[in-house]
C-alpha positions, 0 to 999 in steps of 0.5 A, a space after each residue: 500499500 502506497 500513500 502520496 500527498 499533493 502538495 505545493 509552494 503555497 494556495 492556488 498552485 495547481 494541487 487540484 488540477 494535479 490530483 484530478 488529473 491523476 484520479 482521471 488518469 487512474 480511472 481511465 487506465 488502471 484499476 478504479 477500485 485500487 484508488 482512494 482519495 482523501 482530502 486532508 482538511 477542507 476550508 471553504 467550498 471547493 475540492 470535495 465538491 469537484 471530486 464528486 461532480 468528476 468522479 464516481 469513487 469506490 469509497 465511503 463518502 465520509 472518507 473523501 473529505 472528513 473534516 470541512 469548515 465553512 471559512 475559506 482560511 487557514 483550518 485552525 482559524 477557520 475551525 476556531 471561527 466555529 468554535 472547534 478545533 482541528 481534530 486530526 483523529 477524524 482524518 486518521 480515521 478516514 485515512 485508514 478506512 482507505 489504507 484497509 480498502 485500496 492498494 494506493 491512496 492519494 491525498 491532497 493538501 491544504 495551502 502550501 507545504 508549510 501552511 498550518 493544519 493545526 495550531 502546532 502542526 504544518 502540512 509537511 508535519 502531518 505528512 511526515 507523521 503519518 509517513 507519506 511520501 509527497 509531490 511538490 507542486 510549483 507555479 511557473 512564475 517569478 521567484 519560483 526557484 526560491 520557493 521551491 528550493 525553500 520548500 524541498 529544505 523544509 521537507 528534508 528537515 522532516 524526513 519527508 520523502 518527495 517523489 518529485 516536482 510538477 511545474 504548474 501553469 497556474 496562469 497562462 505563460 510563454 514558453 520563454 517565461 517557462 524556461 526563465 521563471 522554472 528552468 528544470 536543470 538549475 531546479 533539479 541541480 539545486 534540490 536534487 529532486 526530479 521535475 516530472 513535468 509541466 501542468 499546462 494552463 486549463 480552461 475552466 471547462 477543461 478543469 471540470 472534464 476528466 478526459 482533458 485531465 487524464 491527458 495531461 497526466 500521461 504527459 508526466 513521469 508517472 513512473 516515479 509516482 507509483 508502479 505503472 504498466 510498462 505502456 503508457 497511453 500515447 497522447 493523441 
């Protein structure tokens, strides 16, 4: 059994695009019953609703988003606004159900790798504590190199294994901007973590369609994420 968390350098960097692309790929090309999906904590409306819209998932509904708060702010602040606390035991129980029922569990984080989940723990802390491996989503923009180096250092300080980095065009960028703002060879040299590919900028329509989502997943180095069949479907 393998568990992988999709995390990022910040919020709104493309974690949900990568997560849904991987699920769409899995459902199209692999055994859908073998994959479980979990949102670590949800603040506001968004990811869980999108998952349910896009996919029929082979899991108990309460394991998809086991802990949710109304305000779209950091979970400990959203919880406090409701007179609640972030009870990670609820999330752990949902994760264990998925772990027992599925060969792979895919987790989408909240905010960035250093974002708070509770008053004491960040996303990185939780992922390391629960012995997950991680993929770091990095937005293609000025400053991306420094953000990547800092987040890789955070992961290493906690012994959190990084499977790779995925660059994300959260906004439209030119090939020149991609090469200048997120030079793959330099990022790999500085971090010693492989870049698994680039998520293109998607229209709102394509973000809500499993077909283009699955197609962009085929462009990533999926072999580094999990054991896959030797033949990866070619992009038309």
